[in-house]
Z-matrix of the N, CA and C atoms (Angstrom, degrees):
N
C 1 1.447
C 2 1.527 1 109.82
N 3 1.298 2 115.27 1 139.30
C 4 1.459 3 120.85 2 179.22
C 5 1.529 4 108.50 3 -104.21
N 6 1.315 5 115.85 4 122.99
C 7 1.459 6 120.54 5 174.44
C 8 1.523 7 108.61 6 -88.53
N 9 1.300 8 116.34 7 153.74
C 10 1.460 9 122.65 8 176.50
C 11 1.523 10 107.15 9 -117.09
N 12 1.329 11 116.55 10 117.98
C 13 1.462 12 120.79 11 -178.07
C 14 1.522 13 109.84 12 -127.94
N 15 1.300 14 115.03 13 142.47
C 16 1.460 15 121.37 14 172.11
C 17 1.526 16 106.96 15 -80.51
N 18 1.321 17 118.53 16 157.00
C 19 1.467 18 119.84 17 -179.49
C 20 1.530 19 113.26 18 -53.15
N 21 1.310 20 117.24 19 -40.55
C 22 1.467 21 120.00 20 -179.09
C 23 1.529 22 112.55 21 -66.70
N 24 1.329 23 117.67 22 -21.19
C 25 1.466 24 122.32 23 -179.61
C 26 1.528 25 112.64 24 -89.99
N 27 1.324 26 116.93 25 -8.34
C 28 1.464 27 120.49 26 -172.75
C 29 1.533 28 113.55 27 -59.13
N 30 1.338 29 120.50 28 -45.94
C 31 1.476 30 118.34 29 179.20
C 32 1.529 31 112.87 30 -56.69
N 33 1.310 32 117.32 31 -40.57
C 34 1.473 33 120.32 32 179.48
C 35 1.523 34 110.72 33 -67.14
N 36 1.345 35 117.48 34 -39.83
C 37 1.460 36 120.42 35 178.72
C 38 1.527 37 110.18 36 -63.81
N 39 1.334 38 116.33 37 -45.01
C 40 1.461 39 119.23 38 178.16
C 41 1.522 40 110.78 39 -60.32
N 42 1.325 41 117.96 40 -42.22
C 43 1.472 42 120.75 41 179.40
C 44 1.517 43 111.52 42 -60.90
N 45 1.325 44 116.83 43 -41.79
C 46 1.458 45 120.97 44 -178.94
C 47 1.520 46 112.40 45 -73.01
N 48 1.336 47 117.64 46 -31.57
C 49 1.467 48 121.77 47 -174.34
C 50 1.518 49 113.48 48 -91.59
N 51 1.321 50 117.88 49 -11.56
C 52 1.457 51 120.50 50 -173.09
C 53 1.521 52 111.48 51 -96.05
N 54 1.321 53 115.39 52 118.35
C 55 1.460 54 122.14 53 172.02
C 56 1.533 55 106.91 54 -102.37
N 57 1.327 56 118.10 55 155.61
C 58 1.468 57 119.93 56 -177.99
C 59 1.526 58 113.87 57 -53.33
N 60 1.321 59 117.20 58 -35.67
C 61 1.464 60 119.95 59 -177.30
C 62 1.528 61 113.27 60 -83.21
N 63 1.331 62 117.93 61 -7.86
C 64 1.462 63 120.06 62 -174.94
C 65 1.523 64 113.77 63 -83.41
N 66 1.298 65 117.54 64 -16.37
C 67 1.458 66 119.64 65 179.64
C 68 1.518 67 112.30 66 88.61
N 69 1.306 68 113.96 67 177.34
C 70 1.459 69 121.63 68 -176.89
C 71 1.528 70 110.96 69 -66.20
N 72 1.333 71 117.87 70 136.41
C 73 1.461 72 120.42 71 179.02
C 74 1.525 73 111.51 72 -61.95
N 75 1.330 74 115.03 73 157.13
C 76 1.459 75 121.17 74 -173.39
C 77 1.524 76 110.62 75 -134.12
N 78 1.331 77 116.05 76 134.42
C 79 1.458 78 121.49 77 166.01
C 80 1.520 79 105.91 78 -101.19
N 81 1.315 80 116.04 79 119.67
C 82 1.461 81 122.50 80 178.73
C 83 1.526 82 107.49 81 -97.81
N 84 1.325 83 115.68 82 108.28
C 85 1.461 84 121.91 83 -179.74
C 86 1.519 85 107.91 84 -90.45
N 87 1.330 86 116.79 85 114.17
C 88 1.465 87 120.94 86 -173.60
C 89 1.534 88 112.73 87 -102.49
N 90 1.329 89 116.12 88 15.30
C 91 1.465 90 119.94 89 179.64
C 92 1.523 91 110.95 90 -77.81
N 93 1.323 92 115.68 91 167.29
C 94 1.455 93 123.03 92 -179.78
C 95 1.534 94 110.54 93 -76.67
N 96 1.348 95 117.71 94 157.03
C 97 1.469 96 120.47 95 -178.52
C 98 1.525 97 114.25 96 -53.16
N 99 1.330 98 118.23 97 -40.07
C 100 1.466 99 118.95 98 179.94
C 101 1.527 100 111.36 99 -64.05
N 102 1.339 101 116.71 100 -31.86
C 103 1.459 102 120.15 101 178.04
C 104 1.524 103 111.06 102 -69.75
N 105 1.329 104 116.17 103 -38.33
C 106 1.464 105 120.56 104 177.95
C 107 1.520 106 110.75 105 -63.25
N 108 1.334 107 116.56 106 -36.34
C 109 1.468 108 120.39 107 177.92
C 110 1.523 109 110.98 108 -69.08
N 111 1.323 110 116.40 109 -29.85
C 112 1.463 111 121.12 110 -179.36
C 113 1.519 112 111.57 111 -75.72
N 114 1.322 113 116.71 112 -43.38
C 115 1.469 114 121.54 113 -176.66
C 116 1.514 115 109.62 114 -156.46
N 117 1.317 116 116.08 115 131.29
C 118 1.464 117 121.08 116 177.51
C 119 1.523 118 109.29 117 -140.25
N 120 1.319 119 114.81 118 158.55
C 121 1.462 120 120.01 119 177.87
C 122 1.525 121 109.51 120 -100.46
N 123 1.317 122 115.21 121 156.06
C 124 1.459 123 121.40 122 175.93
C 125 1.521 124 108.82 123 -95.95
N 126 1.321 125 116.16 124 136.41
C 127 1.461 126 121.16 125 177.60
C 128 1.526 127 109.70 126 -69.25
N 129 1.322 128 115.75 127 127.28
C 130 1.460 129 121.83 128 179.18
C 131 1.518 130 108.83 129 -136.20
N 132 1.334 131 116.12 130 87.96
C 133 1.453 132 120.91 131 -178.12
C 134 1.518 133 113.20 132 85.51
N 135 1.306 134 116.88 133 7.20
C 136 1.456 135 123.15 134 178.30
C 137 1.526 136 107.72 135 -148.26
N 138 1.318 137 115.29 136 165.58
C 139 1.458 138 121.47 137 176.11
C 140 1.529 139 108.46 138 -98.18
N 141 1.339 140 116.63 139 147.45
C 142 1.459 141 121.25 140 174.28
C 143 1.523 142 108.02 141 -113.69
N 144 1.318 143 116.04 142 127.48
C 145 1.466 144 122.56 143 175.86
C 146 1.522 145 106.88 144 -123.76
N 147 1.328 146 115.97 145 131.91
C 148 1.467 147 120.85 146 178.88
C 149 1.526 148 109.57 147 -106.49
N 150 1.322 149 115.36 148 117.58
C 151 1.460 150 122.46 149 173.39
C 152 1.526 151 106.16 150 -136.24
N 153 1.335 152 118.15 151 111.10
C 154 1.468 153 118.73 152 179.02
C 155 1.524 154 111.43 153 -55.68
N 156 1.317 155 116.26 154 145.18
C 157 1.453 156 121.89 155 -175.67
C 158 1.531 157 112.18 156 -50.49
N 159 1.298 158 118.02 157 -43.89
C 160 1.466 159 121.56 158 -177.63
C 161 1.514 160 114.26 159 -66.39
N 162 1.323 161 117.89 160 -20.93
C 163 1.462 162 122.00 161 -179.84
C 164 1.524 163 113.02 162 -93.00
N 165 1.317 164 117.19 163 -11.61
C 166 1.458 165 120.04 164 -171.82
C 167 1.525 166 114.19 165 -59.43
N 168 1.345 167 120.85 166 -44.21
C 169 1.466 168 118.22 167 -179.52
C 170 1.528 169 113.45 168 -55.96
N 171 1.319 170 117.44 169 -38.75
C 172 1.465 171 119.83 170 -179.01
C 173 1.527 172 112.76 171 -81.69
N 174 1.327 173 117.59 172 -12.24
C 175 1.466 174 121.30 173 -177.77
C 176 1.529 175 112.68 174 -116.10
N 177 1.314 176 116.73 175 12.74
C 178 1.462 177 121.47 176 -176.13
C 179 1.523 178 112.42 177 -56.67
N 180 1.323 179 117.25 178 -34.33
C 181 1.467 180 121.35 179 -178.33
C 182 1.532 181 112.59 180 -64.58
N 183 1.337 182 117.69 181 -14.45
C 184 1.464 183 121.08 182 178.32
C 185 1.535 184 111.91 183 -74.73
N 186 1.326 185 116.93 184 -12.96
C 187 1.462 186 121.39 185 -176.68
C 188 1.526 187 110.70 186 -105.40
N 189 1.317 188 116.18 187 145.26
C 190 1.455 189 123.37 188 178.74
C 191 1.527 190 108.52 189 -97.12
N 192 1.319 191 116.93 190 118.07
C 193 1.466 192 120.97 191 -175.85
C 194 1.529 193 113.02 192 -67.53
N 195 1.332 194 118.26 193 -13.04
C 196 1.465 195 120.87 194 179.40
C 197 1.533 196 112.33 195 -84.31
N 198 1.332 197 116.52 196 -18.39
C 199 1.470 198 119.87 197 -177.89
C 200 1.525 199 111.40 198 -79.13
N 201 1.329 200 117.59 199 145.58
C 202 1.456 201 119.78 200 170.04
C 203 1.526 202 108.77 201 -70.36
N 204 1.328 203 116.70 202 128.74
C 205 1.457 204 121.93 203 -176.78
C 206 1.518 205 109.41 204 -126.29
N 207 1.327 206 116.00 205 125.98
C 208 1.462 207 122.25 206 173.74
C 209 1.523 208 107.08 207 -110.08
N 210 1.322 209 116.65 208 126.00
C 211 1.466 210 122.86 209 -175.44
C 212 1.523 211 110.39 210 -93.67
N 213 1.333 212 115.11 211 138.94
C 214 1.464 213 122.10 212 -175.23
C 215 1.518 214 110.55 213 -131.44
N 216 1.332 215 116.33 214 136.39
C 217 1.470 216 121.89 215 170.35
C 218 1.529 217 107.67 216 -139.86
N 219 1.317 218 117.79 217 -152.89
C 220 1.465 219 120.42 218 -177.63
C 221 1.527 220 112.06 219 -74.33
N 222 1.330 221 117.40 220 -53.06
C 223 1.462 222 121.04 221 -178.69
C 224 1.528 223 114.15 222 -123.67
N 225 1.324 224 118.88 223 -11.82
C 226 1.461 225 121.28 224 175.94
C 227 1.514 226 115.81 225 119.53
N 228 1.339 227 119.04 226 -6.81
C 229 1.467 228 120.10 227 -178.39
C 230 1.526 229 111.87 228 -77.97
N 231 1.334 230 117.25 229 -49.87
C 232 1.473 231 119.82 230 178.83
C 233 1.523 232 110.51 231 -63.07
N 234 1.318 233 116.54 232 -42.55
C 235 1.473 234 119.30 233 -178.38
C 236 1.521 235 111.49 234 -64.87
N 237 1.328 236 118.19 235 -31.23
C 238 1.457 237 120.25 236 176.22
C 239 1.525 238 110.33 237 -66.84
N 240 1.320 239 117.60 238 -40.50
C 241 1.468 240 120.81 239 176.97
C 242 1.527 241 110.05 240 -63.54
N 243 1.330 242 117.26 241 -41.66
C 244 1.463 243 120.70 242 178.67
C 245 1.527 244 110.27 243 -65.66
N 246 1.314 245 117.28 244 -42.11
C 247 1.471 246 120.33 245 178.33
C 248 1.527 247 110.52 246 -59.23
N 249 1.331 248 117.09 247 -41.67
C 250 1.473 249 120.50 248 178.22
C 251 1.523 250 110.47 249 -64.94
N 252 1.314 251 117.23 250 -40.54
C 253 1.461 252 121.64 251 177.79
C 254 1.527 253 110.61 252 -61.63
N 255 1.322 254 116.95 253 -44.80
C 256 1.466 255 120.42 254 178.69
C 257 1.522 256 110.95 255 -63.32
N 258 1.318 257 116.99 256 -43.60
C 259 1.470 258 120.36 257 179.06
C 260 1.526 259 110.91 258 -60.76
N 261 1.323 260 117.28 259 -39.83
C 262 1.466 261 121.25 260 178.90
C 263 1.523 262 112.00 261 -68.64
N 264 1.330 263 116.60 262 -18.87
C 265 1.460 264 120.94 263 -179.02
C 266 1.526 265 112.61 264 -105.20
N 267 1.321 266 116.91 265 23.04
C 268 1.458 267 120.98 266 170.32
C 269 1.505 268 116.79 267 91.03
N 270 1.313 269 118.82 268 8.74
C 271 1.461 270 120.97 269 177.10
C 272 1.526 271 107.41 270 -82.44
N 273 1.335 272 116.25 271 130.27
C 274 1.452 273 119.77 272 -170.13
C 275 1.515 274 117.05 273 -97.36
N 276 1.308 275 118.16 274 -30.61
C 277 1.467 276 121.06 275 -176.51
C 278 1.526 277 108.22 276 -115.45
N 279 1.331 278 115.59 277 89.07
C 280 1.461 279 122.01 278 -173.12
C 281 1.525 280 109.87 279 -123.60
N 282 1.332 281 114.86 280 138.92
C 283 1.462 282 120.29 281 173.76
C 284 1.523 283 109.10 282 -136.23
N 285 1.303 284 114.53 283 151.06
C 286 1.457 285 121.70 284 170.44
C 287 1.525 286 106.95 285 -104.48
N 288 1.332 287 116.09 286 129.66
C 289 1.460 288 119.82 287 176.92
C 290 1.526 289 107.15 288 -82.50
N 291 1.318 290 115.04 289 99.67
C 292 1.456 291 122.49 290 -175.63
C 293 1.531 292 110.12 291 -65.56
N 294 1.315 293 115.47 292 128.99
C 295 1.460 294 120.82 293 -178.99
C 296 1.516 295 113.12 294 92.83
N 297 1.342 296 116.22 295 -12.68
C 298 1.463 297 121.60 296 174.61
C 299 1.517 298 114.69 297 60.35
N 300 1.328 299 114.29 298 -156.75
C 301 1.460 300 119.87 299 -177.02
C 302 1.527 301 111.21 300 -68.68
N 303 1.328 302 116.45 301 -23.14
C 304 1.461 303 119.48 302 176.02
C 305 1.530 304 109.67 303 -63.53
N 306 1.320 305 117.10 304 -46.50
C 307 1.462 306 121.09 305 176.83
C 308 1.524 307 110.68 306 -67.59
N 309 1.334 308 116.89 307 -33.98
C 310 1.469 309 120.50 308 177.89
C 311 1.518 310 109.26 309 -57.31
N 312 1.336 311 116.08 310 -45.42
C 313 1.453 312 120.58 311 179.57
C 314 1.531 313 111.49 312 -62.37
N 315 1.319 314 116.51 313 -41.03
C 316 1.462 315 120.91 314 -177.68
C 317 1.527 316 113.10 315 -74.89
N 318 1.338 317 117.72 316 -35.01
C 319 1.464 318 121.28 317 -171.81
C 320 1.522 319 115.34 318 -103.70
N 321 1.340 320 116.87 319 -31.30
C 322 1.473 321 118.49 320 -170.55
C 323 1.519 322 114.70 321 -118.26
N 324 1.319 323 118.14 322 -35.65
C 325 1.461 324 120.33 323 -175.11
C 326 1.523 325 110.43 324 -151.78
N 327 1.330 326 117.13 325 94.49
C 328 1.464 327 120.13 326 -178.26
C 329 1.528 328 113.23 327 -65.37
N 330 1.324 329 118.09 328 -11.16
C 331 1.468 330 120.54 329 176.66
C 332 1.524 331 112.05 330 -74.05
N 333 1.349 332 117.02 331 -16.23
C 334 1.473 333 120.85 332 177.24
C 335 1.521 334 106.98 333 -76.23
N 336 1.344 335 117.10 334 120.73
C 337 1.476 336 119.69 335 -178.71
C 338 1.526 337 112.21 336 -64.06
N 339 1.313 338 114.93 337 144.71
C 340 1.463 339 121.06 338 174.00
C 341 1.526 340 107.55 339 -95.56
N 342 1.336 341 115.58 340 144.71
C 343 1.472 342 119.47 341 178.10
C 344 1.503 343 110.03 342 -143.29
């Protein structure tokens, strides 16, 4: 199942989805390298891993299916596709960050540039 969380709801989602054996929560940023250079989030109680959406099938083994993973892109469409892909591949605690990094800037950290 894919949960849909706004950036401001992410800490609560991670708290609810994280069991001691699942490991540190993860934000999977699926944007392109140029987008990461334009705007990125700071890890706060979670790890951030950047894997562009197109590279994910070949890099899937880099992710632990037991960890809670919240997917992030620019507005939420690419990350929703990635979340569905992860769910289809046995990942159990998946969320899409609705509104993406644009909403992150508006709701959680205005220092993150909008583009």
